[in-house]
Structures are given as structure tokens and as C-alpha cells.
C-alpha positions as CSV (number, residue, x, y, z in Angstrom):
1,X,-0.2,-0.2,0.0
2,X,2.2,2.9,-1.2
3,X,-0.3,5.4,-0.2
4,X,0.5,4.3,3.7
5,X,4.0,5.8,3.3
6,X,2.8,9.1,2.7
7,X,1.7,10.2,6.4
8,X,0.8,14.1,4.9
9,X,-0.9,12.9,2.3
10,X,-3.4,10.9,4.8
11,X,-4.0,13.6,6.7
12,X,-4.8,16.2,4.1
13,X,-7.2,13.5,3.2
14,X,-8.7,12.9,6.3
15,X,-9.6,16.6,6.7
16,X,-11.2,16.8,3.6
17,X,-13.1,13.5,4.3
18,X,-14.6,14.7,7.6
19,X,-15.2,18.2,6.4
20,X,-17.1,16.3,3.7
21,X,-18.8,13.5,6.1
22,X,-19.8,16.1,8.5
23,X,-21.8,18.7,6.0
24,X,-25.1,17.2,5.7
25,X,-25.3,17.5,9.6
26,X,-24.3,21.1,9.3
27,X,-28.1,22.6,9.1
28,X,-29.5,20.9,12.3
29,X,-31.1,22.7,14.3
30,X,-30.4,24.4,18.0
31,X,-31.0,21.5,21.0
32,X,-31.4,21.8,24.7
33,X,-28.5,23.7,26.1
34,X,-27.8,25.5,22.5
35,X,-31.2,27.6,23.8
36,X,-29.8,28.4,27.0
37,X,-26.5,29.7,26.3
38,X,-27.6,31.0,23.1
39,X,-30.7,31.4,20.7
40,X,-32.7,32.6,24.8
41,X,-29.7,34.6,25.8
42,X,-30.6,38.1,24.7
43,X,-27.1,39.1,26.2
44,X,-25.2,36.8,23.5
45,X,-27.2,38.3,20.7
46,X,-24.7,41.1,19.9
47,X,-25.0,42.6,16.6
48,X,-21.2,44.4,15.9
49,X,-18.0,43.5,16.8
50,X,-17.1,46.8,18.5
51,X,-15.7,46.5,22.0
52,X,-18.9,47.2,23.8
53,X,-20.7,44.5,22.1
54,X,-18.4,41.9,22.7
55,X,-17.8,43.0,26.7
56,X,-21.1,42.3,26.6
57,X,-20.6,38.8,25.0
58,X,-18.0,38.0,27.2
59,X,-20.3,38.5,30.0
60,X,-22.9,36.6,29.1
61,X,-22.9,33.7,30.8
62,X,-25.5,32.8,33.5
63,X,-23.0,31.0,35.6
64,X,-20.2,32.9,37.9
65,X,-16.6,31.8,37.8
66,X,-14.9,29.3,37.4
67,X,-18.0,28.4,35.2
68,X,-18.5,31.5,33.1
69,X,-16.3,30.2,30.1
70,X,-15.9,33.7,28.7
71,X,-14.9,32.4,25.7
72,X,-16.5,30.2,24.4
73,X,-19.6,32.5,25.2
74,X,-17.5,35.4,23.1
75,X,-17.2,33.3,20.3
76,X,-21.0,32.7,20.3
77,X,-21.2,36.4,20.2
78,X,-18.9,36.7,17.1
79,X,-21.2,33.9,15.1
80,X,-24.4,35.9,15.8
81,X,-22.7,39.6,14.9
82,X,-21.5,37.7,11.8
83,X,-24.7,35.9,10.8
84,X,-27.4,35.7,13.2
85,X,-29.0,32.6,14.8
86,X,-28.2,30.6,11.9
87,X,-27.0,26.8,12.7
88,X,-24.9,26.3,9.8
89,X,-22.6,28.9,11.0
90,X,-22.5,27.8,14.6
91,X,-21.8,24.5,13.5
92,X,-19.6,25.4,10.8
93,X,-17.3,27.2,13.4
94,X,-17.2,23.9,15.8
95,X,-16.1,21.7,12.8
96,X,-13.4,24.4,12.1
97,X,-12.4,24.2,15.4
98,X,-12.5,20.0,14.8
99,X,-10.9,20.4,11.9
100,X,-7.7,22.6,13.8
101,X,-7.7,19.9,16.3
102,X,-7.3,17.3,14.6
103,X,-4.0,19.2,13.1
104,X,-3.2,19.2,16.9
105,X,-3.4,16.0,17.3
106,X,-1.2,15.1,14.4
107,X,2.0,17.8,15.4
108,X,1.1,16.5,19.2
109,X,1.7,12.8,18.4
110,X,5.2,13.5,16.4
111,X,6.5,15.5,19.4
112,X,5.0,12.3,21.1
113,X,6.8,10.3,18.9
114,X,9.9,12.4,18.9
115,X,9.8,12.6,22.9
116,X,10.3,8.2,22.5
117,X,13.6,8.5,20.8
118,X,14.9,11.1,22.7
119,X,14.0,14.2,20.7
120,X,15.9,12.0,17.0
121,X,14.2,13.3,13.9
122,X,11.0,11.6,13.2
123,X,11.4,9.1,10.4
124,X,8.6,8.7,7.5
125,X,7.0,5.8,10.0
126,X,6.3,8.5,12.5
127,X,4.5,10.4,10.2
128,X,2.8,7.8,9.1
129,X,1.2,6.9,12.9
130,X,0.7,10.4,13.8
131,X,-1.3,10.8,10.2
132,X,-3.1,7.8,11.3
133,X,-4.0,9.1,14.7
134,X,-5.1,12.4,13.6
135,X,-7.1,10.2,10.5
136,X,-8.9,8.4,13.4
137,X,-9.7,10.8,16.0
138,X,-11.1,13.1,13.5
139,X,-13.7,10.5,11.9
140,X,-14.3,9.2,15.6
141,X,-18.1,8.7,16.0
142,X,-18.0,9.6,19.3
143,X,-17.2,13.2,18.4
144,X,-20.0,14.1,16.5
145,X,-22.0,15.1,19.2
146,X,-18.5,17.7,20.1
147,X,-19.2,18.9,16.7
148,X,-22.4,19.4,15.6
149,X,-23.8,20.2,19.2
150,X,-23.2,24.0,19.0
151,X,-22.5,24.5,23.2
152,X,-20.0,22.4,23.1
153,X,-18.0,24.7,21.2
154,X,-16.6,25.0,25.3
155,X,-15.3,21.5,24.7
156,X,-13.7,22.2,21.4
157,X,-12.5,25.2,22.2
158,X,-10.5,23.9,25.6
159,X,-9.5,20.6,24.0
160,X,-7.9,22.9,21.3
161,X,-5.8,25.3,23.7
162,X,-4.9,22.4,25.9
163,X,-3.0,20.1,22.9
164,X,-1.6,23.3,21.7
165,X,0.0,23.8,24.6
166,X,1.2,20.2,25.9
167,X,2.3,20.6,22.0
168,X,4.1,23.7,23.3
169,X,5.7,22.4,26.3
170,X,7.1,19.3,24.2
171,X,8.3,21.0,21.1
172,X,10.2,23.5,24.2
173,X,11.3,20.1,26.1
174,X,13.0,18.9,22.8
175,X,14.5,21.9,21.9
176,X,16.5,22.0,25.0
177,X,17.5,18.1,24.6
178,X,19.0,19.4,21.1
179,X,20.3,22.3,23.3
180,X,18.9,25.2,21.7
181,X,15.9,27.7,23.8
182,X,13.6,26.3,24.6
183,X,12.0,27.9,28.0
184,X,9.7,30.5,25.9
185,X,8.0,27.4,24.5
186,X,7.3,25.7,27.6
187,X,6.3,28.7,29.4
188,X,4.0,29.3,26.0
189,X,1.9,26.8,27.4
190,X,0.9,28.9,30.3
191,X,-1.0,31.2,28.6
192,X,-2.5,28.2,26.0
193,X,-3.8,26.6,29.1
194,X,-5.5,29.9,30.2
195,X,-7.2,30.5,27.1
196,X,-8.6,26.6,27.2
197,X,-9.8,27.5,30.6
198,X,-11.4,30.4,29.8
199,X,-13.6,28.1,27.6
200,X,-14.4,25.5,29.3
201,X,-12.5,24.4,32.7
202,X,-10.9,21.0,31.9
203,X,-7.8,22.9,30.8
204,X,-7.0,22.7,34.2
205,X,-6.1,19.1,33.9
206,X,-2.9,20.4,31.7
207,X,-0.4,19.9,34.7
208,X,-1.8,16.4,35.4
209,X,-1.4,15.5,31.8
210,X,2.4,17.4,31.7
211,X,3.0,14.9,35.0
212,X,1.8,11.5,32.7
213,X,4.1,12.9,30.0
214,X,6.8,13.2,32.5
215,X,6.9,10.0,34.1
216,X,6.3,8.1,30.4
217,X,7.7,9.4,27.0
218,X,9.3,12.3,28.2
219,X,11.5,10.8,31.1
220,X,14.1,9.8,28.2
221,X,14.5,13.5,26.9
222,X,17.5,15.6,28.1
223,X,17.5,18.3,30.1
224,X,20.9,19.2,28.9
225,X,22.4,22.0,30.6
226,X,19.5,23.6,31.5
227,X,18.3,21.3,33.8
228,X,17.8,23.9,36.4
229,X,15.2,25.6,34.1
230,X,13.4,22.0,33.0
231,X,13.0,21.6,37.3
232,X,11.6,24.8,38.2
233,X,9.3,24.8,35.4
234,X,7.9,21.6,36.7
235,X,7.5,22.9,40.0
236,X,6.0,26.1,38.3
237,X,3.5,24.1,35.7
238,X,3.0,20.6,37.2
239,X,3.7,20.5,41.1
240,X,2.4,24.2,42.0
241,X,-0.6,23.8,39.5
242,X,-1.6,20.4,41.6
243,X,-0.7,21.5,45.0
244,X,-3.3,24.5,44.2
245,X,-5.8,22.6,42.6
246,X,-6.2,19.7,45.8
247,X,-6.3,22.9,48.4
248,X,-9.4,24.5,46.5
249,X,-11.0,21.4,46.1
250,X,-10.7,20.4,49.9
251,X,-11.1,24.1,51.0
252,X,-15.1,24.6,48.7
253,X,-17.0,21.7,49.9
254,X,-20.0,23.2,47.9
255,X,-18.3,21.1,45.0
256,X,-19.4,17.9,46.3
257,X,-23.2,19.2,46.8
258,X,-25.4,16.2,45.3
259,X,-28.7,18.4,46.0
260,X,-30.8,17.5,42.9
261,X,-28.7,15.0,41.7
262,X,-30.9,11.5,41.7
263,X,-27.6,9.2,42.7
264,X,-25.5,10.0,45.6
265,X,-21.6,10.7,45.8
266,X,-20.9,7.3,46.1
267,X,-23.3,5.6,43.6
268,X,-21.8,8.2,40.8
269,X,-17.8,7.0,42.1
270,X,-18.8,3.3,41.9
271,X,-20.8,3.8,38.4
272,X,-18.1,5.9,37.2
273,X,-15.5,2.6,36.7
274,X,-18.0,0.9,34.5
275,X,-18.9,4.1,32.1
276,X,-14.9,4.4,31.5
277,X,-14.5,0.9,30.1
278,X,-17.9,1.9,28.5
279,X,-16.3,4.7,27.1
280,X,-13.5,2.3,26.0
281,X,-15.2,-0.4,23.9
282,X,-16.6,2.4,22.4
283,X,-13.8,3.9,21.5
284,X,-12.7,0.8,19.7
285,X,-15.7,-0.6,18.8
286,X,-17.8,1.8,18.1
287,X,-22.0,0.9,18.6
288,X,-24.3,3.1,16.8
289,X,-27.0,1.9,19.1
290,X,-25.2,2.6,21.9
291,X,-24.4,6.6,21.2
292,X,-26.3,10.0,22.0
293,X,-27.0,12.4,24.7
294,X,-29.5,10.6,26.6
295,X,-27.9,7.2,28.8
296,X,-30.3,7.9,31.8
297,X,-31.1,3.9,30.5
298,X,-28.0,2.9,32.3
299,X,-28.6,1.6,35.6
300,X,-26.6,2.9,38.8
301,X,-24.6,1.1,40.9
302,X,-25.4,0.7,44.5
303,X,-22.7,-1.3,45.5
304,X,-19.6,-2.5,44.5
305,X,-21.2,-5.7,43.9
306,X,-24.6,-4.1,42.4
307,X,-24.1,-4.9,40.3
308,X,-21.2,-7.5,40.2
309,X,-19.8,-5.5,37.1
310,X,-18.7,-2.8,39.3
311,X,-16.2,-4.8,41.2
312,X,-14.6,-6.4,38.0
313,X,-14.2,-2.4,36.4
314,X,-13.1,-1.3,39.7
315,X,-10.4,-4.0,40.0
316,X,-10.0,-3.6,36.2
317,X,-9.1,0.0,36.2
318,X,-6.9,-0.6,39.7
319,X,-5.1,-3.3,37.7
320,X,-4.5,-1.5,34.3
321,X,-3.5,1.9,36.3
322,X,-1.1,0.1,38.1
323,X,0.3,-2.2,34.9
324,X,0.8,1.9,33.2
325,X,2.5,2.8,36.1
326,X,5.1,0.0,36.7
327,X,5.9,-1.1,33.3
328,X,6.4,2.6,32.0
329,X,9.9,1.7,31.8
330,X,9.5,-0.9,29.0
331,X,6.6,-0.4,27.4
332,X,5.9,3.8,27.7
333,X,3.2,3.8,24.6
334,X,1.2,1.7,26.5
335,X,1.6,3.8,30.0
336,X,1.3,6.9,28.3
337,X,-1.6,6.1,26.6
338,X,-3.4,4.2,29.4
339,X,-2.7,7.6,32.0
340,X,-3.5,10.1,29.4
341,X,-7.1,9.0,29.1
342,X,-7.1,8.5,33.0
343,X,-5.4,11.8,33.2
344,X,-8.0,13.2,30.7
345,X,-11.3,12.0,32.9
346,X,-9.8,13.0,36.2
347,X,-12.3,16.0,36.6
348,X,-15.6,14.9,35.0
349,X,-15.3,11.1,35.3
350,X,-14.8,11.3,39.0
351,X,-16.1,12.9,42.1
352,X,-18.1,16.2,40.6
353,X,-21.8,15.8,40.5
354,X,-22.5,15.8,37.0
355,X,-24.1,13.8,34.5
356,X,-23.6,10.0,34.4
357,X,-22.5,9.6,30.9
358,X,-21.6,12.5,28.1
359,X,-19.7,11.1,25.3
360,X,-17.7,14.8,24.3
361,X,-15.5,13.6,27.7
362,X,-13.8,11.3,25.6
363,X,-12.5,14.3,23.3
364,X,-9.2,15.2,24.4
365,X,-8.6,12.0,26.7
366,X,-9.4,10.2,24.0
367,X,-6.0,10.8,21.8
368,X,-4.0,8.6,24.3
369,X,-6.3,5.4,23.7
370,X,-6.5,6.3,20.1
371,X,-2.6,6.6,19.6
372,X,-2.1,3.1,21.2
373,X,-4.7,1.8,18.5
374,X,-2.6,2.9,16.2
375,X,0.9,2.1,17.4
376,X,-0.6,-1.0,18.1
377,X,-1.4,-1.7,14.0
378,X,1.6,0.1,12.2
379,X,4.7,-0.4,14.8
380,X,3.6,-3.4,16.8
381,X,2.3,-5.1,14.0
382,X,5.6,-4.5,12.1
383,X,7.5,-6.6,14.7
384,X,5.6,-9.3,14.4
385,X,6.1,-9.5,10.7
386,X,2.1,-8.8,10.4
387,X,2.2,-5.5,9.4
388,X,0.3,-5.9,6.2
389,X,-2.4,-7.4,7.5
390,X,-2.6,-5.3,10.2
391,X,-2.1,-2.2,8.1
392,X,-5.6,-3.6,6.1
393,X,-7.1,-4.5,9.0
394,X,-6.3,-0.6,10.3
395,X,-8.2,0.8,6.8
396,X,-11.6,-1.2,7.2
397,X,-11.5,-0.1,10.9
398,X,-11.0,3.4,10.1
399,X,-13.6,3.2,6.9
400,X,-16.4,1.5,9.5
401,X,-15.6,4.1,12.2
402,X,-16.3,6.9,9.1
403,X,-19.2,5.0,8.0
404,X,-20.5,5.3,11.4
405,X,-20.2,8.9,11.8
406,X,-21.7,9.1,8.7
407,X,-24.8,7.6,10.3
408,X,-24.9,9.3,13.2
409,X,-24.2,13.0,11.3
410,X,-27.6,12.1,9.2
411,X,-29.2,11.3,12.7
412,X,-28.2,15.4,13.7
413,X,-29.2,16.9,10.6
414,X,-32.6,17.2,11.5
415,X,-34.7,17.6,15.1
416,X,-37.1,14.8,14.2
417,X,-34.1,12.5,12.9
418,X,-32.2,13.5,16.2
419,X,-35.1,12.6,18.6
420,X,-36.6,9.6,17.2
421,X,-33.3,7.9,16.4
422,X,-32.4,8.9,19.8
423,X,-35.6,7.0,21.4
424,X,-35.1,4.0,18.9
425,X,-31.9,3.3,20.0
426,X,-32.5,4.2,23.8
427,X,-35.6,2.5,24.2
428,X,-35.6,2.5,28.0
429,X,-34.3,6.0,28.1
430,X,-37.6,7.8,30.0
431,X,-35.3,11.1,28.3
432,X,-35.7,9.9,24.8
433,X,-39.0,9.1,25.6
434,X,-39.9,12.4,27.0
435,X,-38.3,14.2,23.7
436,X,-39.7,12.0,21.3
437,X,-43.0,12.1,22.5
438,X,-42.3,16.4,23.0
439,X,-41.8,16.4,18.7
440,X,-44.7,15.0,18.4
441,X,-47.0,17.0,20.5
442,X,-45.3,20.0,19.2
443,X,-46.4,18.9,15.2
444,X,-49.8,18.2,16.5
445,X,-50.9,21.8,14.9
446,X,-49.2,21.0,12.0
447,X,-51.0,17.6,11.3
448,X,-53.8,18.5,9.5
449,X,-57.5,17.1,10.2
450,X,-56.5,13.8,12.1
451,X,-53.8,14.7,15.0
452,X,-54.4,11.2,16.8
453,X,-51.9,8.8,14.9
454,X,-49.5,11.4,16.3
455,X,-51.0,11.9,19.3
456,X,-51.2,8.2,19.5
457,X,-47.2,7.7,18.9
458,X,-46.7,10.3,21.5
459,X,-48.6,8.8,24.3
460,X,-47.0,5.6,23.8
461,X,-43.2,7.6,24.2
462,X,-44.9,9.0,27.6
463,X,-46.0,5.9,28.4
464,X,-42.8,4.0,27.2
465,X,-41.0,6.8,29.6
466,X,-42.9,6.0,32.9
467,X,-43.0,2.2,32.5
468,X,-38.8,2.7,32.7
469,X,-38.8,5.5,35.5
470,X,-42.6,5.4,37.6
471,X,-40.9,8.6,38.8
472,X,-40.5,10.6,35.1
473,X,-42.0,13.9,36.1
474,X,-41.5,15.1,32.4
475,X,-43.3,12.1,31.3
476,X,-46.2,13.3,33.5
477,X,-46.2,16.7,32.3
478,X,-45.8,15.6,29.0
479,X,-49.2,13.7,29.2
480,X,-50.9,16.5,31.0
481,X,-49.6,18.6,28.3
482,X,-50.6,16.4,25.2
483,X,-54.6,16.5,27.0
484,X,-54.3,19.8,26.6
485,X,-53.8,20.1,23.1
486,X,-56.2,17.5,22.1
487,X,-59.1,19.8,24.1
488,X,-59.0,17.1,26.9
489,X,-59.1,17.9,30.8
490,X,-56.0,16.0,32.2
491,X,-56.9,12.9,34.0
492,X,-57.4,13.9,37.6
493,X,-55.2,10.8,38.5
494,X,-52.5,11.7,36.4
495,X,-53.1,15.8,38.2
496,X,-52.3,13.9,41.4
497,X,-49.4,11.6,40.8
498,X,-47.4,14.8,39.3
499,X,-48.2,16.7,41.9
500,X,-46.7,14.2,44.6
501,X,-44.0,13.5,42.9
502,X,-43.2,17.1,42.8
503,X,-43.7,17.6,46.4
504,X,-41.3,14.5,47.4
505,X,-39.5,13.2,44.1
506,X,-36.0,13.4,42.7
507,X,-36.2,17.3,41.1
508,X,-32.5,17.5,40.0
509,X,-32.0,19.6,36.3
510,X,-31.9,16.0,34.8
511,X,-35.3,15.3,36.3
512,X,-37.6,18.0,35.3
513,X,-37.3,20.4,32.2
514,X,-38.1,24.1,34.4
515,X,-39.3,25.0,31.1
516,X,-42.4,23.1,32.2
517,X,-43.6,25.4,34.3
518,X,-43.1,28.7,32.2
519,X,-45.0,26.1,29.3
520,X,-48.3,26.0,31.4
521,X,-48.6,29.4,32.2
522,X,-48.3,30.1,28.5
523,X,-50.8,27.9,27.4
524,X,-52.7,29.8,30.2
525,X,-52.5,32.6,27.8
526,X,-53.5,30.9,24.9
527,X,-57.0,30.0,23.3
528,X,-57.2,26.2,24.3
529,X,-58.3,24.4,27.1
530,X,-57.4,25.7,30.2
531,X,-56.5,23.8,33.6
532,X,-58.6,25.1,36.4
533,X,-56.6,28.0,38.2
534,X,-56.8,26.2,41.4
535,X,-55.4,22.9,39.8
536,X,-52.6,24.9,38.0
537,X,-51.7,26.8,41.3
538,X,-51.6,23.1,42.9
539,X,-48.9,22.0,40.9
540,X,-46.9,24.8,41.8
541,X,-47.5,24.9,45.2
542,X,-46.5,21.1,45.3
543,X,-43.2,22.3,43.0
544,X,-42.1,24.9,46.1
545,X,-43.0,22.6,48.8
546,X,-39.9,20.3,48.2
547,X,-36.6,21.5,49.7
548,X,-34.6,19.2,46.8
549,X,-34.7,22.6,44.3
550,X,-31.2,23.7,43.1
551,X,-31.3,27.8,43.5
552,X,-31.7,28.1,39.9
553,X,-34.7,25.8,39.4
554,X,-36.6,27.0,42.6
555,X,-35.7,30.5,41.3
556,X,-37.2,29.8,37.7
557,X,-40.6,27.9,39.6
558,X,-40.6,31.1,41.1
559,X,-40.4,33.6,38.8
560,X,-42.7,31.0,36.4
561,X,-45.9,31.8,39.1
562,X,-44.9,35.3,39.0
563,X,-45.9,35.5,35.4
564,X,-48.9,33.6,36.3
565,X,-50.0,35.6,39.0
566,X,-48.5,39.0,37.1
567,X,-50.2,38.0,33.7
568,X,-53.2,35.7,34.4
569,X,-55.1,35.5,37.4
570,X,-54.6,39.4,38.0
571,X,-53.0,38.9,41.8
572,X,-50.2,41.4,41.4
573,X,-49.6,40.6,45.7
574,X,-49.2,36.9,45.3
575,X,-46.7,38.3,41.8
576,X,-45.1,40.3,43.9
577,X,-43.9,37.5,46.8
578,X,-43.0,35.1,44.2
579,X,-41.0,37.9,42.2
580,X,-39.2,38.3,45.8
581,X,-38.7,34.5,46.4
582,X,-36.7,34.4,42.7
583,X,-34.6,36.7,43.9
584,X,-34.0,35.3,47.4
585,X,-33.2,31.8,45.5
586,X,-30.8,33.5,43.0
587,X,-29.7,36.6,44.0
588,X,-27.1,37.2,41.2
589,X,-29.5,37.1,38.4
590,X,-30.5,40.6,36.8
591,X,-33.4,39.6,35.4
592,X,-35.5,38.7,38.4
593,X,-34.4,42.1,39.7
594,X,-36.2,43.7,36.7
595,X,-39.4,41.1,36.8
596,X,-39.4,42.8,40.4
597,X,-39.5,46.1,39.4
598,X,-42.2,45.9,36.8
599,X,-44.7,44.0,39.2
600,X,-43.9,47.0,41.8
601,X,-44.8,49.4,39.0
602,X,-47.6,47.7,38.1
603,X,-48.7,47.7,41.8
604,X,-47.7,51.7,41.4
605,X,-45.2,51.3,44.3
606,X,-42.9,53.2,41.8
607,X,-40.2,54.5,45.5
608,X,-39.6,50.7,46.0
609,X,-39.6,49.9,42.6
610,X,-36.8,52.6,41.6
611,X,-35.3,50.7,45.1
612,X,-35.1,47.5,43.5
613,X,-33.8,48.9,40.2
614,X,-30.5,50.0,42.1
615,X,-29.9,46.6,43.0
616,X,-30.2,45.6,39.5
617,X,-28.0,48.1,39.0
618,X,-25.5,46.0,40.8
619,X,-25.5,43.2,38.7
620,X,-25.7,45.0,35.2
621,X,-22.1,43.7,33.0
622,X,-22.9,45.3,29.8
623,X,-24.5,48.4,28.2
624,X,-27.9,47.0,26.7
625,X,-28.3,46.1,30.6
626,X,-27.4,49.7,31.9
627,X,-29.1,51.3,28.8
628,X,-32.6,49.4,29.6
629,X,-32.7,50.6,33.4
630,X,-31.8,54.3,32.2
631,X,-35.4,53.6,30.1
632,X,-37.4,52.3,33.2
633,X,-36.0,54.7,35.7
634,X,-36.5,57.7,33.2
635,X,-39.8,56.2,32.8
636,X,-40.7,55.8,36.6
637,X,-39.5,59.8,37.3
638,X,-41.9,61.0,34.9
639,X,-44.5,58.9,36.2
640,X,-43.8,60.6,39.5
641,X,-43.6,64.3,38.2
642,X,-47.5,64.2,36.9
């Protein structure tokens, strides 16, 4: 296979094929968190690239440091300024970042191979290995969600800068081994990692990844006459950050707050032992029916032997980790690959109270294991004199990855494809079933004369979700909304079950969509059949009686209840109570303060409205907010002067 000798050509072909394969999904819709961070975030919707607008986009996150990710938010703002809310533009930007990251994977693996050779020049085979790793990484189906889920720009940008930082550090170490100047390259990794952190917090893993590299592939690279500088750089960039990170973790116990999660710290840690092996399987043997955004069909590990695969997985992880540490001299590629993968998961796949499974968490860690896979196919197989057979197998493997990626891209090309394929591939997932039903319910008004087939299909999905999880509050909301769409009053038993579940059930972000409450309020303002006021209010009261909401969830419900009383029931005194409650739950949310101002003005309490406006003023972080407050203040003052 002569073409396999030309690594640079393979890389170019891989980049072109990646662009072609992903082209079909670039017009796909915005989904889920895209709406929170982009389409429904008015502060990210800037119209120019002027400094004021760029600053507004930079500060457009609803989260506080360190989760505000301003660089990613800024990039969303730039997208909006140039092309509005065009999904193609947002997803094409993600694809460009993916292609650039693929180039950096190529550069990084070349540097890893040079480090393994003690800094010696690269061979043709080394370039081939690096190109093959980049090709497999670019075309791997596990990365589809990172590219086509617009909000995962955060992961893409952070990975791009982290790969650049790793490459800069490696190049500096190699230059020093050649007795050339490399200090600036090594130190250059710091600002690159900082840029990665401003896109997403996973860039803080750079010190751990550098430690893995120094213990494995860089251990044979000479520090030459700059030994003292290399040691100082190691202290500055590895030891001190790891100590600081450990101190930060132990002095911020709120990081382990599992309120609102349907699992405990112990259950998450135990389940992650199985999930990590699941990721490994998906990387080596992709299964299209296993991929997707919804993985709530994976059972929790409630103990070391519940299920027994938890114990097996934990022993396997411990064994592989020990082997990687003990064999780092004899098998540095194996050790580097395993430890790089595990280090890359140290933040999102350990103790923090995050969702159990997300494919995008493998975007950077996968580089390690895919490097091992390619190395085995090209280098190790050559030593066993089965290189031709191994390379044929490698080409077939890459072709299969590409085919699965193409199918997944098609699933992401439209909302209906995405949701229906999710429900088909994950029939035991309550969330997948609910989202598929929600799609069908939203189509009822467009169904023509007979909406019953769509309604029946939606009801089947919702009942299937409840069959898999009788506590599926979203599914209960779905059945209630379905009845309203069909001009029927919901079954009292359903409403009662919903109230009971809201009052005493798990109410984390993955269990209940807060938008359900604001949707019911909007429905009460429509021309359709409405819930009796007592029924609607009982749903809100039951929800607010549950102490399990996080502060953002409770604030969202209070804000929706405020809107109901302000715009539907006309009870402004009740609206005032819930406007203030929303602020108590989330005092740093500017919009809630402005909603309080609005209610106070309707009550004719201008002095209190001005005082509330002053509180909002302290939270304003962009010119448009300040302009809006100035207009409201002027209007109040005009009313007072009459």
C-alpha cells in the first residue's frame, strides 16, 4: 500500500473527508443547552464587533466563575454578529475548530514520537503514525456530538488550546534536548492553557497531563545544560498547580453538593468505574445504538457488587493503572496512553456531581487510547511481521468509523431524526422517550385533520418512559400537555400523581425541565382548553414544597409563578411575593430584579421600584442592561413628576 507511506497525504485526505462527512449535519437545529446559552440568551445576541458588544458577549454567561466560560460565550457572540442565529454558522465554526484540533493531534503525536526517540528526528513511519492517529480521531463517531452540538464549542475550544499547550511544552523540551532555546515554548503552554480554561474548565488538567507525559514519554528526553530551568518549570507548571488544585478542592466542599442529583457521591464514583470501560469499548468498537445524548438507561451502581460488573470494573481499572505505572519504562506507549486517558477524565468522570455519561468527555482523553490503537496496528504489528494484514485491518477499521460517523451525522441533521433515533436506540431511556413525545406533541397543530396517530405515538413514548421510570416527572408533564393539546382536561389521577412526584420526588436538572412550568403559564394565556386555576396553582405549590431544588431551579419556578399571577390571574400581590422569592433563590440574576421592578410599577409603588432598580444596577454587566435600566428609571421619574 504505497499511499500509506505518505503520512502528510493521509492527513490531508482525512481533513477533507471529515469536512465532507460532517457537511450533511451542519444545517441541523439548535438543541437543549444551545437554547440556554445561545438562542434564549439575549446578551450573547450582539449585532456588531465593537468593543462594547464584545464585552457584553464575554459576560453573557448565566454561571459564575469558574463556570462562566467567557471565551466560548464570546465566540457565540461573534457568530451572532456575523450571521445571526443561523445554526449552520455555529456548527461550521465547531467543525473548523475540530479540523484545527485534528491538525494539533497530528503535531502532538509527532512530538510524542520524537520524545520517545529521545528527541531524534522523525522517521517516515512516525509521520504515518501521527497522521493515522489524527485521521482516526477526526473521523471517530464518538466526537459527533462535540462538533454538531453547538454549545459543545466549549469542549472544542478548550481541547484546541490544551493540545496547543501540550505541543508547545513538548517542543520546548525537545529543543532543550537539542541544546537550543526552548524556555519560551515551555512557558508558552501557560497562556495557552489559560485560554483553554476560559472556554471550559477541563484545561486545568494540563498539569496532570504534563505529569503523565514526564513520567512516560518525556522521561528519556535530556534537559541538558538547562536542567535547573526544566526542574523549575516542572515545579511551576506541574507541582504547584496540582497542589493548588488539591487545596481548592478541599476548601470548597460545595463542589460535592449532590442536591438535585438522583444519585449519591458513592453511587457516582462506583458507576464511573463501569462508565470508563464503556468509553473504552465505544472508542475501540463503536456501536451506533449506544451513542446519543441520553444515557439515563444505564443502571446505577449502588454497591461494589450491585451490579457485580462494578467490582470487576474497579479491579480492572486498578490493575491497568498499576500496570501503566510499573511498565512505563518497558512499555512507555502503553503507559502514556492509559494514563493520558485516565488523567483526561479526572475532572468530569470522578467525584464532581455531574451527569453520569457524556460522549464529549472523551474528546481530549481519546487521543491517548487512539494513539495506542494506531501504534499497535502500524508499529507493533510490523515487529511481529504481520504489518500488511494489520494495515488492511486498520484501513477497514477507519472505514467503519467513518461509516458510523456518517450515519450519526445524518441523525443530527434534523430535530426529528435526532429525537426519533434517540428513542429508537435508547428505548429504555425516559428522557429519550419524553423528547420524542415532545416533538410529536409540537407537531399536532400541523398534523392536518386527524392528529390522533401522532397523539397516540406520543402517548406511547410517554407511557414507555413512565414504564421505565414511574418517577419520570417530565413524562407526566408530557401526558398533561398532550391532553390539553387534544382539548381534554387531564385525568385527575395523572394530575395527582404529578403533584405527589413534584412534592416528594427527585427534582434535579435531569429529572425535571423547569421550562415545563413556564410552558403551562403560556398555555393558560392561549386559546386552548385551560387547566382550572386551582389545578395549576396546586402544581406550582407542590413543586415549591419540595426542598430538593437547586437555587436556579427554584428561582425558575418562582419566576414562572410570578408570571402566572402577573399575566393570568391578575393577583399582583401574589406576583410580588414570587418575584421576591425568585430573587432570594438566585440573588445574582439581573433579570429577576427587573421582573420585580415591573411588578412594583404595576402596583404603583414607584419608590420601591426605584430601590429595586438600584439593586439591579449593581448586577448589570453590559451596556444594554444599563440602557434598559436608564429607560425604566426615566419612565418612573416621569410618572412621579405627574
